[in-house]
C-alpha positions in Angstrom: 141.1 84.5 21.4 140.0 83.0 25.0 135.6 82.5 25.3 134.6 86.2 25.5 133.4 85.2 29.0 134.5 87.1 32.0 134.0 88.0 35.5 135.0 91.5 36.8 135.8 92.2 40.1 135.1 95.2 41.4 138.0 96.5 44.0 135.9 99.5 44.3 133.0 97.7 45.3 134.0 96.0 47.9 135.9 98.7 50.1 132.4 101.1 49.9 129.9 98.0 50.8 131.9 97.8 54.1 132.1 101.6 54.3 127.4 100.9 54.7 128.7 98.0 56.8 130.5 100.1 58.8 128.1 102.7 59.0 125.5 100.5 60.2 127.6 99.6 62.7 129.1 102.2 64.1 130.6 101.2 67.1 131.1 97.3 66.7 134.3 95.8 64.5 133.3 94.0 61.4 134.6 90.2 60.4 134.1 90.5 56.6 133.0 87.2 56.1 135.2 85.8 53.4 134.5 81.8 53.1 133.4 79.8 50.1 136.7 81.6 47.7 135.1 85.2 49.1 131.2 84.3 48.0 133.0 83.5 45.1 134.9 86.9 44.3 139.1 85.4 45.4 139.9 85.5 48.4 142.6 87.3 48.6 141.4 89.3 46.2 138.0 90.4 48.4 141.1 90.5 51.9 143.3 92.7 49.4 140.0 95.1 49.1 138.7 94.7 52.7 141.6 95.2 54.5 140.1 97.7 56.2 138.2 95.1 58.3 139.4 94.8 62.1 139.3 91.0 60.9 138.2 87.9 58.5 135.8 85.2 58.9 136.6 82.0 56.6 135.9 78.5 57.8 138.6 76.3 55.8 142.4 76.3 57.7 143.8 76.5 54.4 142.3 80.0 53.2 143.2 80.9 56.7 146.7 80.3 55.6 146.9 81.7 52.7 145.7 84.9 54.3 148.4 84.5 56.4 151.3 83.4 54.0 149.8 86.6 51.9 150.6 89.4 55.1 147.3 89.6 56.4 147.4 90.7 60.3 144.0 90.9 61.2 142.4 88.6 63.8 140.7 85.1 61.9 137.7 83.6 63.1 137.7 79.6 62.0 133.1 80.0 61.8 133.2 76.2 62.7 136.0 75.8 64.9 138.6 73.3 64.7 138.0 69.3 63.5 141.0 67.5 65.0 143.6 67.9 67.6 146.0 68.5 65.7 144.6 71.1 64.2 144.9 73.5 67.4 148.9 73.7 67.1 147.6 75.6 64.1 145.2 77.9 65.3 148.1 78.6 67.4 150.8 79.4 65.5 148.6 80.9 63.6 146.8 83.8 65.4 143.1 82.0 64.7 140.5 82.1 66.6 138.4 78.8 66.5 134.5 78.6 66.6 133.6 76.3 69.7 130.7 75.4 69.2 130.0 70.8 70.4 131.8 69.2 73.5 133.9 67.7 71.5 136.1 70.4 70.6 136.1 71.3 74.4 137.3 67.8 75.4 140.5 67.9 73.0 141.0 71.0 74.0 140.9 69.6 77.8 143.2 66.6 76.3 145.4 68.4 74.4 148.6 69.8 76.5 149.9 73.3 74.6 151.5 76.5 75.2 150.3 80.4 75.5 146.7 81.6 75.0 143.9 80.7 73.6 141.1 83.1 71.9 137.2 82.0 71.0 134.4 82.1 70.3 131.7 79.8 72.2 128.5 79.2 69.9 124.8 79.9 71.4 121.6 77.9 68.9 119.4 80.3 70.2 117.0 78.3 67.4 118.3 77.9 64.7 119.3 73.9 65.3 122.0 74.2 63.6 125.4 74.3 65.6 126.6 75.5 69.3 124.9 75.0 72.6 121.9 75.1 74.1 120.4 75.9 78.0 121.6 71.9 78.7 125.2 72.3 77.6 126.4 76.0 77.6 127.4 75.9 81.5 129.0 72.7 80.8 131.4 75.0 78.5 131.4 78.0 79.5 132.6 76.4 83.0 135.4 74.1 81.2 137.0 76.9 78.2 137.0 79.7 81.6 139.3 77.6 83.4 141.4 76.3 81.3 144.9 77.1 81.1 145.0 78.1 78.1 141.7 79.9 76.6 142.5 83.8 76.9 139.0 85.9 76.0 135.5 84.3 74.7 133.3 86.0 73.1 129.8 84.7 72.9 128.3 84.7 69.5 125.4 82.9 67.8 123.4 84.0 64.4 120.0 83.8 63.3 117.7 82.0 60.8 114.9 84.7 60.2 117.0 88.3 60.1 116.0 88.2 56.4 112.0 87.0 57.5 108.8 87.6 59.2 110.1 86.3 62.4 112.6 88.3 62.5 115.0 87.9 65.2 113.2 89.1 68.5 112.5 85.4 70.1 115.5 84.2 68.9 117.8 87.8 71.1 115.8 87.0 73.6 116.2 83.3 74.2 120.0 84.0 73.6 120.5 87.0 76.0 118.2 84.7 79.2 120.8 81.4 77.8 123.8 84.5 77.6 123.0 87.0 80.9 125.2 84.5 83.5 128.3 85.5 81.4 130.2 88.0 81.3 131.6 88.3 78.0 131.8 90.3 74.4 129.1 88.9 71.9 128.7 89.1 68.0 124.9 88.4 66.9 124.4 90.8 64.2 124.9 89.1 59.6 124.3 91.3 57.0 120.6 91.3 57.8 120.2 92.0 60.8 122.9 94.9 60.3 121.2 96.1 58.2 117.6 95.8 59.3 118.0 95.1 63.1 121.3 97.2 63.9 120.5 98.5 67.2 119.8 95.3 68.5 121.8 93.2 67.2 125.4 95.5 66.7 127.2 94.7 70.0 131.2 93.7 70.4 131.6 92.5 66.7 129.0 92.2 63.5 129.8 89.3 61.3 128.0 91.2 57.6 128.8 89.0 54.3 126.6 89.1 50.9 125.9 92.5 51.6 130.5 92.9 51.7 129.5 91.9 47.5 126.7 94.2 46.5 123.8 91.8 47.1 120.5 92.0 48.9 120.2 89.9 51.9 116.5 90.9 51.2 114.0 90.3 48.5 111.9 93.1 49.9 115.3 95.8 49.3 116.7 96.3 46.5 120.4 96.3 46.7 120.3 99.9 45.2 118.1 101.0 48.1 120.7 99.9 50.3 122.6 101.8 49.2 125.2 98.6 47.6 127.6 98.4 44.3 128.4 95.3 42.8 131.4 93.5 43.4 131.0 90.7 40.4 129.6 91.4 37.0 129.5 88.2 34.8 129.4 89.3 31.7 130.8 87.4 27.5 129.1 88.6 24.4 126.4 86.7 21.5 128.6 84.4 19.2 125.4 83.2 17.1 122.4 84.7 15.5 119.3 82.8 14.7 116.3 84.0 12.9 113.0 82.5 14.3 109.3 81.0 12.5 106.3 80.8 14.7 105.9 77.7 16.1 109.9 76.8 16.3 112.0 75.5 19.1 114.6 76.6 21.4 117.0 74.1 22.9 117.6 70.5 25.2 114.5 69.3 25.1 113.3 72.1 22.6 111.3 73.3 25.8 110.9 76.6 23.9 107.9 77.4 21.2 108.3 81.0 19.2 104.7 82.3 19.4 105.8 84.5 16.3 108.9 85.8 14.1 111.4 86.3 16.3 115.7 86.2 16.5 117.7 84.4 19.0 121.3 85.7 20.7 123.3 82.2 21.8 125.7 83.8 24.6 129.4 82.1 25.2 127.5 81.1 28.9 126.5 78.1 30.4 126.8 75.5 34.1 129.6 75.1 33.4 131.4 78.9 33.8 127.8 78.9 36.8 124.4 79.7 35.4 122.1 78.2 37.0 121.7 75.1 34.7 117.3 75.5 36.6 116.8 79.4 34.9 113.6 79.5 33.0 112.7 81.6 30.1 112.1 85.0 30.9 115.2 85.0 33.7 117.1 88.8 33.0 120.2 90.1 31.2 121.7 93.1 29.3 122.0 92.5 25.4 124.0 95.8 24.8 123.2 97.1 27.5 119.2 96.4 26.5 117.2 94.6 28.9 115.5 91.1 27.9 115.3 87.4 28.4 116.5 83.8 28.0 115.1 82.0 26.1 114.9 78.1 26.0 117.2 75.6 28.7 120.5 76.4 29.9 123.4 74.8 27.8 126.4 73.7 29.5 128.5 76.2 27.4 125.4 78.5 26.0 122.3 79.8 27.0 120.0 82.0 24.2 118.3 85.4 24.4 116.0 87.2 22.8 116.5 89.9 21.0 114.2 90.6 18.3 113.3 94.6 20.1 117.0 94.2 19.7 118.0 95.4 16.1 122.0 96.9 16.6 122.6 92.7 19.0 124.8 90.5 16.3 128.0 88.2 16.6 130.2 90.0 19.4 127.3 92.1 21.2 128.2 92.7 25.1 126.4 90.9 27.4 125.5 90.6 30.9 124.3 88.1 32.7 124.2 89.5 36.9 126.0 92.8 37.6 126.8 96.4 36.5 122.8 97.3 35.5 121.5 94.0 36.1 121.5 93.1 39.9 122.8 89.0 40.9 120.0 89.4 43.2 117.1 89.8 40.4 118.4 86.6 38.4 118.8 84.2 41.6 115.2 85.3 42.4 114.3 84.3 38.1 115.5 80.9 39.0 114.7 80.6 42.3 117.2 80.9 44.3 119.6 83.4 45.8 122.7 86.0 44.8 124.9 83.4 47.0 124.3 80.4 45.6 125.2 81.8 41.6 128.5 83.8 43.3 129.4 81.4 44.9 129.3 79.0 41.9 131.5 81.0 39.3 133.9 78.3 37.4 137.3 78.3 37.4 137.3 78.5 34.1 136.1 81.7 33.5 138.4 84.5 33.9 138.8 87.3 36.4 139.6 90.3 35.6 139.5 92.8 38.3 139.3 96.7 38.5 
C-alpha cells in the first residue's frame, strides 16, 4: 500500500475562486497567475480549472510551451519577460507577451530583426524597487518600444509592495500615475490584495490575482472564508503510530517538547520532505478525525507528532488534515511564521496528488 499522505486539489474550488476574482474585477480582464507550477497546484490542472480566465501569467518558458502544446490558446503573459536574444523567437512563435522591465531587454529587441508583431507590457517601478523602469529611463524605454516596427500594443503595469499592509497603494498609485500620465496605454495594476482591498482604484484594464485563486487570503486581518474563498489544496495523511507519554518524557529530535502530564501523541506520516515547514513550532494547528489539535516537538523529514490526548477515538489509520478543507493554510503558515504561498509552493513531488 502507498504511504497515506496525499494532496487533494479541487478544480471546483479553483473555478469558484476565479469567480470571486471576477466579481471584484467587474469590467477588467483577468490574468490568472499560474507561476510556480500554479502555486504548487499543478500548471495544467489549474489552467484547465480556470480556463475562463482571460489569460495566464507565468514565469517560465517551459511552462508557457506546456500550455501551448496542450491546446491552451489564451494570451500568456511572461512576468519576468525574456532573458536572452534567442527567447524573442519563442515569444513570437508561441504568441507570448513579455514584460519589459530593463533597458537591456529593450536593446535586445532593437538589435534583433524579426517579422510579426510582439505585444508587450512595460513595467513601471512605482516604489517596490524590484523590477521596472523609474523616472530616469521610463521615457527612453517607451520611446524605443513605440518606435520599434515589431512592437504591437504596449500595456503599462506596476506591482504593489504593501497592498495588504498599512501603507496600502496610495503612494505607489500616485507615483505610477505621475510617471504614466504622458503615455496613452492600457494598464494592469492589481494583485490579489489590491483587487480585494482597493478594487475601485486599481482595477484598470487587466488585473493579476494570484494567491486568492488558490483559496488563501493575502491579508493577516481577513480570512479566506471571510472573503468567500475555498481552499483548492488539502494536504492530508494518517496517524501511523501512537505513543503514551508520562510527565517529563520528551518528543522528537532535540527533545524540544516535554510532556507536562500524561498524554497521548499520534505520529503522522508527513514531514518537511513532503513540504510541511520544519520550523513549524509546537502548537501549530492540525485536524485529527476532524477535531482540532496541534503539533508537539520538532518536525522530522518524514513524520510529525500531534497531541491526541483529548481525541480518544484516534488510533493508527485515523485521518489527519495538515491544511486545506476545515483548516486554512493561512493559519498553519502564520503559526510557522511564514505565508501560505510558501507552503503551497513547497509541496513535494513525492506527495501523490488527487484531483476532484
